[in-house]
C-alpha positions in Angstrom: 0.1 0.1 -0.1 2.8 2.4 1.0 4.7 1.8 -2.4 1.5 2.4 -4.2 1.0 6.0 -2.5 4.8 6.2 -3.2 5.0 5.5 -6.9 1.0 7.6 -7.8 2.0 10.6 -6.2 3.7 13.2 -7.7 7.0 14.4 -7.5 7.2 16.8 -4.9 7.7 20.3 -5.9 6.9 23.5 -3.7 4.3 24.3 -6.0 2.4 21.8 -4.6 3.0 23.5 -1.3 2.0 27.1 -2.7 5.5 27.9 -2.6 7.6 30.3 -4.8 9.3 27.5 -7.2 12.7 29.0 -6.4 12.0 27.7 -2.8 13.8 24.3 -3.9 16.6 25.9 -4.6 17.1 27.3 -0.9 16.3 24.1 0.2 18.9 22.1 -2.1 21.4 25.0 -0.7 21.2 24.7 2.6 21.3 20.7 2.0 24.6 20.9 0.3 26.3 23.6 2.9 25.0 21.0 5.0 26.5 18.1 3.9 29.4 19.8 3.3 29.9 21.0 6.9 29.2 17.2 8.1 31.5 16.2 5.8 34.4 18.5 6.8 33.1 17.8 10.6 33.8 14.1 10.2 36.6 13.7 8.0 39.3 15.2 10.5 42.1 13.5 12.1 41.8 10.0 10.9 45.2 8.7 10.9 46.5 10.1 7.4 49.8 9.0 7.4 50.8 12.7 9.8 49.4 14.8 7.9 47.6 17.4 9.3 43.6 19.0 8.1 46.1 21.9 6.1 47.8 19.7 4.1 44.3 17.8 3.2 43.0 21.2 2.6 45.8 21.7 -0.2 45.4 18.4 -1.3 41.8 19.1 -1.8 42.1 22.3 -3.2 44.4 21.3 -5.9 42.7 18.8 -7.1 39.7 21.1 -7.4 42.0 23.9 -9.9 42.9 20.7 -11.6 39.4 19.9 -12.7 38.2 23.5 -13.5 37.4 24.2 -17.1 38.7 27.0 -19.0 37.1 30.1 -18.9 34.0 30.7 -21.6 35.3 32.5 -24.5 32.5 35.2 -25.0 33.3 37.4 -27.6 33.1 33.6 -29.5 29.4 32.9 -27.7 28.2 36.5 -28.2 29.2 36.3 -31.9 27.1 32.6 -32.5 23.6 34.1 -30.4 21.1 34.5 -32.6 18.1 36.1 -30.3 20.3 38.3 -28.7 17.4 40.1 -26.3 15.8 36.6 -25.9 15.4 36.3 -21.9 17.1 33.3 -21.7 20.1 33.9 -23.6 20.4 37.4 -21.7 20.4 34.7 -18.4 23.2 32.9 -20.1 25.4 35.8 -20.7 24.9 36.7 -17.3 25.5 33.5 -15.4 28.5 32.4 -17.7 30.3 36.2 -17.1 29.8 35.4 -13.7 31.6 32.1 -14.2 34.1 33.3 -15.5 34.7 35.1 -12.5 34.6 32.4 -10.4 37.3 30.5 -12.9 39.9 33.7 -12.7 
């Protein structure tokens, strides 16, 4: 009976509860922050061969930096866009510029 209810129910969404669609984004961000805080709290000092926390953080940071992609070529992207005034295009270009700030 419980499985039927799970299968027949629509996926949960903020709209079903009378909330703004962006409420889910806020919830997910909060869950991610709590997850990372928990991981950092739990993962300290477990016999890592004599290394300290700073060395571990430097190692993780180097792995993250090595995995980053190159900055987006905004000139090339803007030349390829056909509908320059469309709301989604404006939003995408703004997000790409923000991402370039993060990557630089």
